[in-house]
N, C-alpha and C positions, 0 to 999 in steps of 0.2 A: 020876587026874584030881582037880583041886582045884575046889571050888565056892565062889565068892565072891558074897555077896549085897550088893546095893546098898542102903544105908540110906535111900534117898530115895523110899520107897514104891513101889518097882518091883514091879508086880503079877506079871509073868512075867519071871523073870530071863533076860536076853539071854545068848546063848552067845558068849564071847569067848576068843580064843586068848591064852595067856600070851605076854608080850613075851620076846624072846630075851635071855638073860642074858649079860653080858660074862664072858669067862674071868678077867679081872683088872680091877681099878679103877685100876691104875697108869696115869697119863697121861690119865685121863678126867676130865671135869668133872661133879661130882655136885651137883645142886641140893637144898638143904634148905628145905622150905616149912613155915614156922611158921603154923599156922592161927589163932593168937591166943588159944589157950586157956591158962589159967594153967599155968606150969611147962613148957610145950612148948619154950621156949627152953633150959631146963636140959637136957632130953633131947637137943636138937639140938646143944648145946655139946659134949656127950660124943661124939655120933656124928661131929661134925666132927673132933674129935681123932683118933678111930679111922681115919676116912677119909684124913686127911692122913698118918697113919702108914703107910697102905697105898699112898701115892703119888698119891692123887687130889687134884685141885683142887676146892675147895668154894666154891660160891656160895650165899649166904643170901637168902631171900625171905620176905615176910610177907603174909598176907591181912589186909585191913582188919578183918574180923570172921569168927568161926567159924560164924556163923549163915547165911552165904550162900556160894555157890560163889565161887571165885577169879575176879576180873574177867578178861575176855577178854584185855586187854592184858598182864596179869600171866602168864596161861597161855601166851601167845605168846612173851613174853620168856623164860620158863623153857624152853619147847620149842626155841627157837633157840639158847640158850646152854649147854644141858646135855645130857649123854649119858645120865644117869639122874637120878631124883628120889626123895627120901624126904620123906614128909609126917609132921609131928609131931602126935600126938594124945595129949594129957596133961591132967591136972587136978591 
């Protein structure tokens, strides 16, 4: 069992099941979400190269600011266009 804590002042962690992992990324669309912290784009550039090499299609997205959650319309766009998502956290 893996415990993941929410950094948003969650007083009592909610129990969440892990999402099913695909057996392969080949043919899937992977969204890369840059949260607008310095050098996050550098990290995502490298991840994009690796994913493309594995046969995945990559869509890039960016949050307006790292200080707030992604806007609802951006989250909806990602959810409807992607099979999986990677979020960049870097400084």
